[in-house]
N, C-alpha and C positions, 0 to 999 in steps of 0.2 A: 708378572702381574697375576696370572692364574694361581701360582703357588702362594703369593701373598694373600689373595682372597681365601684360598683353602685354609691357610694357617690361621686366619682371623676367625674362622669357624671353630677353632679349638679354644677360643677365648670365651668362657662362660658369660662375663659381663656383656661382651659384644653380641653374643647370640641372644641373651635375654632381652636386650634393648631393641635388637632387630625384630625379634618375635613380637615384642610389645607394639612396635610401629606397624607391622604388617597384618596382625590379627584382624583389626576392624575391616581392612580392605577385603581380605578373603571372606570374612564372615558376611558382610553386607552383599558382596557380589554373589556368594553362594545362595543367600536367602532370596535375592531377586530372581536368579536363574531357576532355582527349584520351584518357586511359586509359578513362574512362567511356564516351566516344563510340565508341572502338574495340571495347570489350566489347559495347556495344549493337548496333553495326553489323555486327561480324564474327561474333558468336555468338548474340545474342538475337533479332535481326530475322529474319523468314522469308525464304526465297529468293524472287526475283522470278518471276512466273508466265511471263514470256517469256525473261528473261536468266539465270534460275537464280541460282547463286551468283556469276556473273561481274559482276553489278552492284555487288558490295561494294567494288570499287575506287573507286566513287563517293565513299566516305567519306574518301578521301585526295585524289582528283582534284578534286572540286568545291571543297573549302576551299582547295586550292592555287591553283586558277584564280581564285577570289575574292580571295585575298591578292595574286596577281600584279597585279590591277587596283587594289586598295586601296593597296598599297605604292607603285605608280607614281604614283597620284594624290597620296599623301602627299609623295612626292619632288618632284612638280611644284609643289604648293602651297608647300612649304618653299623650293624654288628661287625661286618668284615672290616670296615674302616677302623672301628675301635680296636679290633684285634691286631691289625697290621700297624697302625700308627699310634696306638694307645691313646686315642682321643676320648676323654671322658664325656665330652659333649655328644659324640657319636653314640656312645652307649646310652646316654640320656634320650637321644632320639629314638633308638630302638625300643627302649623301655616304654616310651610314650606311645609308640605305635601299637603295641600289643593289644591293649584293651579296645582300641578303636577298630583294629582289624578283626578281632574276635566278634565285635558287635556287628560289623558289616557281614561277616561270614554267617553268623546266626540269622541275620535278616534275610540273606540269600537263601539259606536252607528252609526257613519258615515260609517265605513267600513262594519259593519253588514248590513246597509241599502243598500249599493252598491252591496253586495253579494245577498241580498234578492230579488232585482229587477229581475235578470235573473232566479233565482232559484224558487222563490215563485210567481213572477209576480207582486210584489208590493214592495215599499221601506219600508213599515211599516205595522206591524200587532200588535194588542194589545195582544201579546203573553206574558205568564208569565215571561219568561226570559227577553224579551225586555222591558216590563213594569217596572220590578223591577230594571233593569239597568238604566232606565230613572229616576226612583226615586232616585237612587244612585247619579246621576248627580245633581239632585235638592238638595240633602243633602249636597253635596260639595258646591254648590252655597249658600245654606242657612248658612253653616258654615262660609264662607267668608263674607257673608252679615252681620252676627252677629258680627264678628270681627270688621268690618268697622263701625258698628253702635254706638260704644262706644269710647269715647276719653280715658277713663280709661283703661289702658292695662290689669291690673289685673282683672278687672270686665269682660272685653271681653274674657280673657283667661278662666275664670270660666264658663261663660255662654256658650261659644262655645264648651268647653270641654264636658259639659253635653249633648249638641246636638250630638256630635261625639260619645259619649259612648252609648246613647240611639239608635242612628241610626245604630250602628253596627249590630243590629238584622237583618238588611236587607242583610247583607253579606251571611249568610247561606241560606237565602231565594233565593238569586240569584243563588247560587251554586247548590242547590238541586231542583230548580224550574222545571227542565226538568225531574226529577224523580218523584216529588210529583204530578204534574199536566200534563194533556195532552198538548203537546207543539209542535208547528211547528219547534222549534229550534232543531238543531241536538243534539243528546244525547252525553254524555261524550265518547270520543274515546281515550283520553290520560290519564287524571287524574282520574283514578278510579281503584279499586282493580281488578286485573286480567291482562290478556295480552292485550296490546293496539291493536286496530283494524287497525291501519295504518301500511303500510309496512315500513321497516327501511329507504328506500330511501326518503320517505316523512317525517317520524317521526324524524329522526336525525336532519335535518335542523330546524324543529319546536322546538325541545328541545334546540337547540343552540340559537334560537331567544328568547325563554323564559328566558334563563340565561342572554343573552345579554341585554334584556329589563330590567331585574331586576337589573343588575349592572348599567345600565344607570340611573334608578331611584335612586340608591344609590348615584351616582355621583352628580346628579342634587340636590338631597336632601341635601347633604353635602355643596354644593355651596350656596344654599338658606339659609341653617342653619347658615353659617358663616355671611351672610348679616343680618339675623334676630338677631343674637347675638350681632353684632356690633351696630345695632339700639337700642336694649334694654339696652346695657351697655355703651352707648355713653358717659356717664359722668364719667366712671371709668378711672383710670389712665392707666391701661394696654391697653385700646383701643387707647389712645393717643400715646402710644409707638408703637402700631401696625401701626397706620396711618402714623406716621412720620418715620418709619423704612424703 
């Protein structure tokens, strides 16, 4: 049963129609949760006793940073599946992930810099977490650059997938950098074993934002995947039926 489901994911028409059905559910759920999380984080939660209202950028920064890692991991897994099982849809998923992940990574870097100026006195430090996150951004750009460098789609799929798989080693480095090295960056306060250090009034909106951003990623990924599948299968008869329906 599991293998049947897995092989159905190799069917572009099946993936396209499934993505079409699921996109509104993810999109509306994401919109509701993000609005709720922003209201809770920006208006209902109290100021931090040390950072004041400056900590509220966390409600955009932390989910963006989380998604930068999640999207890259998804891209690498999809690329690996494409390399091993030669699934064109898997490569389409990886290609669809890259611009989304680059956007989240850039958002994490920018919001982190805006937070760092009042808290550290500077927009940037060559801190292990910041540096490895910047490398992640360059990996996204490198992946997209490799895809654009070849006219042969199959060749660009293979070469870019290798970069995605090799580059995934940077994901645990980013995650554990504040544990492995001395870092100016704040240590883990939510995603670690043990009781979170944030009070519920601050934590609950943040968790809502995490879920909302994740669902937003799923919705945008499905929309981009539909377009990617249509481009790759543009000569197929089922695409003509979709376009003219």
